[in-house]
C-alpha positions in Angstrom: 168.1 -18.0 -21.7 167.6 -20.1 -18.6 167.0 -23.7 -19.6 165.3 -24.3 -16.3 162.4 -22.0 -17.3 161.5 -23.2 -20.8 157.8 -22.2 -20.4 158.9 -18.6 -19.6 161.4 -18.5 -22.4 159.0 -19.6 -25.1 156.9 -16.4 -25.4 160.0 -14.2 -25.2 161.6 -16.1 -28.1 158.4 -16.0 -30.1 158.1 -12.3 -29.6 161.8 -11.8 -30.7 161.1 -13.8 -33.8 158.0 -11.7 -34.6 160.1 -8.6 -34.4 163.1 -10.0 -36.2 162.0 -12.9 -38.4 165.5 -13.5 -39.7 167.1 -13.8 -36.3 168.9 -17.2 -36.6 169.9 -17.5 -33.0 166.3 -17.0 -31.9 165.2 -20.0 -34.1 168.0 -22.1 -32.7 167.0 -21.3 -29.1 163.3 -21.7 -29.9 164.1 -25.2 -31.3 165.9 -26.1 -28.0 163.1 -24.8 -25.8 160.4 -26.6 -27.8 162.5 -29.8 -27.7 162.7 -29.6 -23.9 158.9 -29.1 -23.8 158.6 -32.2 -26.0 156.9 -30.2 -28.7 158.9 -32.0 -31.4 157.0 -31.0 -34.5 157.4 -27.3 -33.6 161.0 -27.8 -32.6 161.8 -29.4 -35.9 160.2 -26.6 -37.8 162.2 -24.0 -35.8 165.5 -25.9 -36.3 164.8 -26.3 -40.0 164.1 -22.5 -40.3 167.4 -21.7 -38.7 169.2 -23.9 -41.2 167.2 -22.3 -44.1 168.3 -18.8 -42.9 172.0 -19.7 -42.5 172.8 -23.0 -44.2 176.5 -22.4 -44.2 176.6 -21.6 -40.4 177.6 -24.8 -38.6 175.9 -23.7 -35.4 172.5 -23.9 -37.0 172.9 -27.6 -37.7 173.4 -28.5 -34.0 169.8 -27.8 -32.9 168.4 -29.6 -35.9 170.5 -32.7 -35.1 169.6 -32.5 -31.5 165.8 -32.4 -32.3 166.1 -35.2 -34.8 168.0 -37.3 -32.2 165.3 -36.5 -29.5 162.6 -37.6 -31.9 164.5 -40.8 -32.7 165.2 -41.7 -29.1 162.1 -40.2 -27.4 164.3 -38.3 -24.9 163.5 -34.7 -26.0 162.9 -33.4 -22.5 166.4 -34.3 -21.4 167.6 -30.7 -22.1 170.9 -32.0 -23.5 172.5 -30.0 -26.2 
């Protein structure tokens, strides 16, 4: 995924999730893209879904923490992760 093209990545991730609704990595990436686009409610939902699907996988908690931090600080478009 090219983080410099979040608008283009969004439909690809959504399509991937539609085909494989338990694809944890897609939800993590979707949360990141939505955070960059400052669509925080949707980003939070995607990050939470990733954690629901794989609660014991540490990598799923990073996007959730990143989105929560972005919401708290108002810097969601920074693209840091």
